[in-house]
C-alpha positions as CSV (number, residue, x, y, z in Angstrom):
1,M,22.7,20.5,-18.9
2,L,23.0,17.1,-17.3
3,Q,20.0,15.3,-19.6
4,Q,18.7,12.0,-17.1
5,I,16.3,9.7,-18.9
6,I,13.8,7.7,-16.0
7,D,11.3,5.4,-17.0
8,R,8.1,6.1,-15.5
9,R,5.5,4.1,-17.4
10,L,3.6,2.4,-14.6
11,A,2.6,-0.9,-14.1
12,G,0.2,-2.5,-11.2
13,K,-0.3,-0.2,-8.4
14,N,1.5,3.3,-10.0
15,K,4.8,1.2,-9.9
16,S,7.3,0.1,-13.1
17,I,7.5,-3.5,-12.2
18,G,10.4,-3.9,-14.6
19,N,12.6,-1.2,-12.9
20,R,11.4,-2.5,-9.8
21,E,12.7,-6.4,-10.7
22,R,16.0,-4.5,-11.9
23,F,16.5,-2.6,-8.9
24,L,15.9,-5.8,-6.7
25,R,18.7,-7.6,-9.0
26,R,21.1,-5.1,-9.2
27,H,21.4,-4.5,-5.0
28,Q,19.9,-8.5,-4.1
29,G,23.0,-8.8,-2.1
30,Q,21.8,-5.7,0.1
31,V,18.2,-6.6,-0.1
32,R,19.0,-10.1,1.2
33,E,21.2,-8.9,4.2
34,A,18.6,-6.8,4.8
35,V,16.1,-9.2,4.8
36,R,18.2,-11.3,7.1
37,R,18.4,-9.0,9.5
38,A,14.7,-8.0,9.6
39,V,13.7,-11.8,9.8
40,D,15.7,-11.9,13.4
41,G,13.7,-9.2,15.0
42,R,10.1,-11.0,13.9
43,G,7.6,-12.9,16.0
44,I,5.8,-15.9,14.5
45,R,2.6,-14.4,13.8
46,D,4.6,-11.5,11.8
47,M,7.1,-13.6,9.6
48,E,5.2,-13.1,6.5
49,R,4.4,-9.6,5.7
50,G,6.6,-7.0,3.5
51,E,9.4,-5.0,4.5
52,D,11.1,-1.8,4.3
53,I,14.9,-2.0,3.9
54,R,17.8,0.9,3.8
55,I,20.6,0.9,1.0
56,P,23.1,3.5,1.6
57,K,22.6,6.5,-0.9
58,K,26.1,6.0,-2.5
59,D,25.2,2.4,-3.6
60,I,22.4,3.1,-5.8
61,S,24.1,5.2,-8.3
62,E,23.0,5.2,-11.5
63,P,24.6,6.4,-14.8
64,V,22.9,9.2,-16.2
65,F,23.6,10.9,-20.0
66,G,24.7,14.2,-21.1
67,H,26.5,16.7,-23.2
68,G,29.5,16.9,-23.2
69,L,30.9,20.5,-22.0
70,G,32.7,22.4,-24.9
71,G,36.0,25.0,-24.0
72,T,37.9,25.5,-20.4
73,R,35.2,26.1,-17.1
74,E,35.6,25.6,-13.8
75,M,32.3,24.8,-11.6
76,V,31.0,22.6,-8.7
77,H,28.9,19.9,-9.1
78,P,26.2,19.4,-6.5
79,G,26.7,15.3,-5.0
80,N,30.2,14.9,-5.6
81,Q,32.5,13.7,-2.2
82,E,33.6,17.6,-1.6
83,Y,31.2,19.7,-2.5
84,V,27.5,20.6,-2.2
85,A,25.9,23.5,-4.4
86,G,26.5,27.0,-2.3
87,D,29.9,25.9,-0.9
88,Q,32.9,28.6,-1.3
89,I,35.3,26.8,1.4
90,E,35.9,23.2,1.1
91,R,33.4,21.1,3.8
92,P,34.5,20.1,7.0
93,K,35.6,16.2,6.9
94,G,34.0,15.6,10.1
95,G,29.8,15.1,9.3
96,G,27.3,16.1,6.6
97,K,27.9,13.3,4.4
98,G,24.7,11.5,4.7
99,G,22.1,10.3,7.1
100,S,23.9,7.8,8.5
101,G,23.9,9.3,11.7
102,K,27.7,9.0,12.3
103,G,30.4,11.2,13.0
104,E,30.8,14.9,15.0
105,A,28.1,17.5,15.3
106,N,28.5,20.3,12.7
107,D,26.4,23.8,11.3
108,S,27.3,23.7,7.5
109,G,27.0,20.7,4.7
110,E,24.6,18.7,3.6
111,G,23.9,15.3,2.8
112,E,21.0,12.6,2.2
113,D,19.4,9.8,3.9
114,D,19.9,5.9,3.3
115,F,17.6,4.8,0.3
116,V,14.3,2.9,1.9
117,F,12.8,0.6,-0.3
118,H,9.8,-1.3,0.7
119,L,9.4,-5.5,-0.1
120,T,6.1,-6.6,-0.8
121,K,5.4,-9.7,1.5
122,E,5.7,-11.9,-2.0
123,E,9.3,-9.9,-3.0
124,F,10.1,-10.4,0.8
125,M,9.3,-14.1,0.9
126,Q,10.8,-15.0,-2.2
127,I,14.1,-13.7,-1.2
128,F,13.6,-15.0,1.9
129,F,13.5,-18.6,0.4
130,D,15.6,-17.8,-2.4
131,D,18.4,-20.6,-2.2
132,L,16.6,-23.2,-0.4
133,A,15.4,-26.9,-1.5
134,L,14.2,-30.0,0.2
135,P,17.5,-32.2,-0.5
136,R,17.6,-35.6,-1.4
137,L,13.9,-34.8,-3.5
138,T,13.7,-37.9,-6.1
139,Q,10.5,-38.8,-8.5
140,T,8.5,-41.2,-6.6
141,Q,6.0,-43.8,-8.5
142,L,3.0,-41.7,-10.0
143,A,-0.2,-40.5,-7.8
144,E,-3.5,-42.4,-8.8
145,T,-4.7,-38.7,-9.6
146,P,-1.8,-37.7,-12.2
147,E,-0.9,-34.2,-13.0
148,W,-1.4,-32.7,-16.2
149,K,0.3,-30.7,-17.8
150,S,0.0,-28.5,-21.5
151,H,2.2,-29.1,-24.7
152,R,1.7,-27.4,-28.2
153,A,1.1,-29.8,-30.7
154,G,1.7,-27.8,-33.6
155,F,-2.2,-26.8,-35.7
156,V,-5.4,-28.1,-36.3
157,N,-7.9,-26.9,-38.9
158,D,-10.5,-25.9,-36.0
159,G,-10.1,-24.5,-32.7
160,T,-11.9,-21.7,-30.8
161,P,-11.3,-17.9,-31.6
162,S,-8.7,-17.4,-29.1
163,N,-6.3,-20.0,-30.3
164,L,-6.3,-18.8,-34.2
165,S,-3.0,-18.2,-35.4
166,V,-3.6,-15.1,-37.6
167,V,0.1,-15.7,-39.5
168,R,-0.6,-19.2,-40.1
169,S,-3.8,-18.8,-41.4
170,M,-2.9,-15.3,-43.8
171,R,0.3,-18.0,-44.6
172,G,-2.0,-20.6,-46.4
173,A,-4.5,-17.7,-47.5
174,I,-1.6,-17.0,-49.8
175,G,-0.4,-20.3,-51.0
176,R,-3.9,-21.1,-51.6
177,R,-5.1,-18.4,-53.9
178,L,-1.4,-18.2,-55.9
179,A,-2.0,-22.2,-56.7
180,I,-6.1,-22.0,-57.2
181,G,-5.1,-18.6,-59.5
182,A,-1.5,-19.3,-61.3
183,G,-3.1,-20.4,-64.9
184,S,-5.8,-17.9,-65.0
185,R,-3.1,-15.4,-64.2
186,G,-0.9,-16.6,-67.2
187,E,-3.4,-16.6,-69.7
188,L,-4.5,-13.1,-68.7
189,R,-0.8,-11.8,-69.1
190,E,-0.9,-14.1,-72.0
191,L,-4.1,-11.9,-73.9
192,E,-3.4,-8.6,-72.5
193,Q,0.0,-9.0,-74.5
194,E,-1.8,-10.2,-77.6
195,L,-4.7,-7.3,-77.5
196,A,-1.8,-4.8,-77.0
197,L,0.1,-6.1,-80.2
198,L,-3.3,-6.0,-82.0
199,L,-4.0,-2.3,-80.6
200,A,-1.1,-1.1,-82.1
201,Q,-1.8,-2.1,-85.6
202,P,-4.1,-0.5,-88.1
203,I,-8.1,-1.5,-87.3
204,D,-9.8,-3.3,-89.8
205,V,-13.0,-6.0,-89.5
206,L,-10.8,-9.4,-88.7
207,R,-9.1,-7.1,-86.6
208,E,-12.2,-5.5,-84.6
209,A,-13.6,-8.9,-84.3
210,R,-10.6,-10.3,-82.8
211,R,-10.3,-7.8,-79.9
212,E,-13.7,-8.1,-79.1
213,V,-13.2,-11.4,-78.7
214,L,-9.8,-10.4,-76.7
215,E,-11.6,-7.8,-74.1
216,A,-14.2,-10.4,-74.0
217,D,-11.9,-13.1,-72.7
218,I,-9.6,-10.8,-70.4
219,A,-13.0,-9.7,-68.2
220,A,-14.3,-13.2,-68.0
221,L,-10.4,-13.9,-66.8
222,K,-10.5,-11.1,-64.1
223,H,-14.0,-12.1,-63.1
224,R,-12.7,-15.2,-62.2
225,L,-9.7,-14.0,-60.4
226,S,-12.1,-12.1,-58.4
227,R,-14.4,-14.8,-57.4
228,I,-11.0,-16.2,-55.6
229,P,-11.9,-15.4,-51.8
230,Y,-9.3,-13.5,-50.2
231,L,-9.8,-16.0,-46.9
232,D,-11.5,-19.2,-47.3
233,P,-12.6,-21.2,-43.8
234,I,-10.5,-24.1,-44.9
235,D,-6.9,-21.3,-44.4
236,L,-8.1,-21.0,-40.8
237,R,-5.4,-22.7,-38.7
238,F,-5.5,-22.8,-35.1
239,R,-3.0,-23.8,-32.3
240,S,-3.2,-27.1,-30.7
241,R,-2.4,-28.0,-26.9
242,V,-2.4,-31.8,-25.5
243,R,-2.4,-33.1,-22.1
244,V,0.2,-35.2,-21.1
245,P,0.5,-36.6,-18.0
246,V,3.6,-36.0,-15.5
247,P,5.2,-37.9,-12.8
248,T,4.0,-36.4,-9.7
249,T,6.6,-36.0,-7.0
250,K,5.1,-36.8,-3.7
251,A,6.5,-35.4,-0.1
252,V,5.5,-35.7,3.4
253,M,7.0,-33.6,6.1
254,F,7.0,-34.9,9.8
255,C,7.1,-31.6,12.8
256,L,7.9,-33.1,16.2
257,M,8.4,-30.8,18.8
258,D,9.2,-31.3,22.3
259,V,6.1,-29.3,25.1
260,S,7.4,-30.8,28.0
261,G,7.9,-29.6,31.1
262,S,11.7,-28.6,30.6
263,M,10.8,-26.2,27.6
264,D,10.4,-22.8,28.2
265,E,8.4,-20.3,27.2
266,S,11.4,-19.2,25.4
267,R,13.0,-22.9,24.4
268,K,9.2,-23.5,22.7
269,E,9.6,-20.1,21.1
270,L,12.7,-20.6,19.7
271,S,11.3,-24.3,18.0
272,K,8.2,-22.3,17.0
273,R,10.1,-19.9,14.9
274,F,11.9,-23.0,13.3
275,F,8.9,-24.4,12.6
276,I,7.2,-21.2,11.1
277,L,9.9,-20.6,9.0
278,L,9.5,-24.3,7.7
279,Y,6.0,-24.3,7.3
280,L,6.4,-21.0,5.1
281,F,9.1,-22.6,3.1
282,L,7.4,-25.6,2.2
283,T,3.9,-24.5,1.5
284,R,5.6,-21.3,-0.6
285,H,7.1,-23.8,-2.1
286,Y,6.0,-27.1,-3.0
287,D,2.0,-27.8,-3.8
288,K,2.0,-30.9,-3.5
289,I,3.6,-31.6,0.1
290,E,1.8,-33.1,3.1
291,L,2.3,-31.9,6.5
292,V,2.1,-33.7,10.1
293,F,2.6,-31.9,13.3
294,I,3.7,-34.1,16.0
295,R,3.5,-32.4,19.4
296,H,5.1,-34.8,22.7
297,H,5.7,-34.7,26.7
298,T,5.6,-38.3,28.2
299,Q,2.9,-38.9,25.1
300,A,2.7,-38.0,21.8
301,Q,0.0,-37.0,19.7
302,E,-1.1,-35.8,15.8
303,V,-2.5,-32.5,16.0
304,D,-3.8,-30.0,13.5
305,E,-1.8,-26.5,12.7
306,E,-3.3,-24.6,15.0
307,N,-3.2,-27.1,18.3
308,F,1.1,-27.5,16.5
309,F,1.6,-23.8,17.3
310,H,-1.1,-22.6,20.2
311,A,-1.6,-25.4,22.3
312,R,-0.4,-25.2,25.9
313,E,-0.6,-28.8,27.3
314,T,3.3,-30.2,29.3
315,G,4.5,-32.9,31.1
316,G,7.2,-35.0,31.1
317,T,9.8,-35.9,28.8
318,V,9.7,-39.2,26.9
319,V,11.2,-38.4,23.3
320,S,10.7,-41.4,21.9
321,S,7.2,-41.6,21.8
322,A,7.4,-39.2,18.6
323,L,9.3,-41.2,16.7
324,V,7.1,-44.2,17.6
325,L,4.4,-42.2,16.1
326,M,5.8,-41.2,13.6
327,D,6.6,-44.6,12.4
328,E,3.3,-45.8,12.9
329,I,1.7,-42.6,10.9
330,I,4.4,-43.9,8.0
331,K,3.7,-47.4,7.9
332,K,-0.4,-46.8,8.0
333,R,-0.7,-43.6,5.2
334,Y,3.1,-43.1,3.4
335,S,4.5,-45.6,2.0
336,P,8.7,-45.1,1.0
337,T,8.0,-46.5,-1.9
338,E,5.7,-43.7,-3.2
339,W,6.2,-41.1,-0.7
340,N,9.7,-38.8,-0.1
341,I,9.7,-38.7,3.4
342,Y,11.2,-36.0,5.8
343,G,11.6,-35.2,9.2
344,A,12.0,-32.6,11.8
345,Q,12.5,-32.4,15.3
346,A,12.8,-29.9,17.7
347,S,13.7,-30.4,21.3
348,D,15.8,-28.9,24.5
349,G,17.8,-32.1,24.7
350,D,16.3,-33.4,28.0
351,N,14.8,-36.2,28.5
352,W,14.4,-39.6,30.2
353,H,17.9,-40.9,31.0
354,H,17.2,-44.7,29.6
355,D,15.0,-43.4,26.5
356,S,17.3,-41.5,24.6
357,G,18.5,-44.6,23.6
358,R,16.2,-45.7,22.8
359,C,15.4,-42.9,20.1
360,R,18.6,-43.6,18.8
361,E,17.7,-47.0,17.7
362,L,14.4,-46.2,16.1
363,L,16.1,-43.6,13.9
364,T,18.1,-46.6,13.1
365,D,16.6,-48.9,12.6
366,S,13.2,-47.8,11.3
367,L,12.8,-44.0,10.4
368,L,16.3,-42.7,8.6
369,P,16.3,-46.2,6.1
370,V,13.1,-44.3,4.9
371,C,13.4,-40.6,5.4
372,R,15.5,-38.8,2.5
373,Y,16.5,-36.2,5.4
374,F,16.1,-35.5,8.9
375,A,17.1,-33.0,10.5
376,Y,16.9,-32.3,14.3
377,V,17.2,-28.5,16.0
378,Q,18.3,-28.3,19.9
379,V,17.1,-24.8,21.3
380,A,19.5,-25.1,24.7
381,D,23.0,-25.4,24.8
382,E,24.0,-28.0,26.9
383,E,24.9,-31.8,25.9
384,Q,22.3,-33.9,27.3
385,N,22.2,-38.0,26.6
386,L,19.9,-37.1,23.4
387,W,22.2,-34.8,21.7
388,E,25.4,-37.4,22.8
389,E,23.0,-40.7,21.5
390,Y,22.0,-38.3,18.1
391,T,26.1,-37.2,17.4
392,R,26.5,-41.2,17.1
393,L,24.3,-41.1,14.2
394,Q,25.9,-38.3,12.0
395,T,29.2,-40.4,10.7
396,S,26.5,-43.8,9.6
397,H,23.5,-41.6,8.3
398,P,24.7,-39.0,5.8
399,Q,20.6,-38.0,6.0
400,F,20.8,-36.8,9.4
401,A,21.4,-33.4,10.5
402,M,21.9,-31.9,13.8
403,R,22.2,-28.1,14.6
404,K,22.1,-26.2,18.1
405,V,19.8,-22.7,18.7
406,T,20.1,-21.0,21.6
407,Q,18.9,-17.2,20.2
408,A,16.4,-15.9,17.7
409,A,19.5,-14.9,15.7
410,Q,20.6,-18.0,15.3
411,I,17.2,-19.7,13.3
412,Y,17.4,-18.3,10.2
413,P,21.4,-19.1,9.8
414,V,20.3,-22.9,10.8
415,F,17.8,-23.0,9.1
416,R,19.7,-21.9,5.5
417,D,22.2,-24.2,6.5
418,L,19.4,-27.4,6.9
419,F,17.5,-26.8,3.9
420,K,19.8,-25.0,1.0
421,K,20.1,-26.4,-2.1
422,E,22.4,-29.4,-2.5
423,G,25.8,-28.1,-4.0
424,A,25.2,-24.2,-3.2
425,T,27.3,-22.2,-1.0
426,S,26.3,-21.0,3.0
């Protein structure tokens, strides 16, 4: 009989956390691919939620322990590639292999459906942003209110009970007892040896008097040793931790979105999807990052998160208005000597013809010199004047990147390409 060992120790909400984490590590390639497919079919409002993923049953086989078979036997093992329990002839090749839905109809054979595994919201987002990071992020000047980090600093004689080090305290107590009682224990051994020799000899008056003295001295020494406390307050040792300031890396991300009349609903939806990914990525990975949202048509306006994603005003197109506003905000609130500055711009590339050159000049002269990274995403395939002007910046400015996105399925690959960790492969 085959013996299987299954770890069913429960943790959390009836889930074995250790087994769950090992499963995700073992099948991380398939899980990551399933996450990518799930993202393509989601709307911007339900991006941050869990997901049911399917993995072919044949890909999750587990090793089992079993007893070796003695002698010569012939048998059919259920679950092999050729037979199932009860078969007497070879199973037809056309179907019945599993629940994949492929192959011809068949009136015999059995199979198994793909394995369905539910990812929680936290697991989904962790895999989603696993190998992404802000590029060229560096340490800047310490913030006015520095961050603090706790470090171990040895042991001290006083502290809270929760910080008591039992091992170190008992070690000190043993050492103290040995040191204090060493002389008395040595003297006690000598007296006990003398008493033993005395008792081995015939008893007379002098020996009897000496025996009484020895017994009295031995009793006094034992009483003295018994009074040494097993654990004294001076033995207690508490783990000590000190708070030290750590450098604070401050970063700000400017999100610029075109909402002009040429941006139809499908293009606005693509832009929103890109910024939703950016927003989730930044807020989940960087606690100390600030976000500045700028919408523009002929005029640019700094707005809050709600208006950035849901406001409906529209108008003509003057892209430089957003870049000018970004430059003004940087000079007013975000000094490049203290902040890592990032920019992300989404547009369909349509712009007032004489304004595109000004956009390139603003980026070249004012914004790119102070930005760690600036990403431009065009949600249209046509290469209009803005795209042509921005193309001239790529060769001379390594911190500038531009990509095209025309379908929802392209959002995730482009986003990963723009924000992958330095040195990581796509």
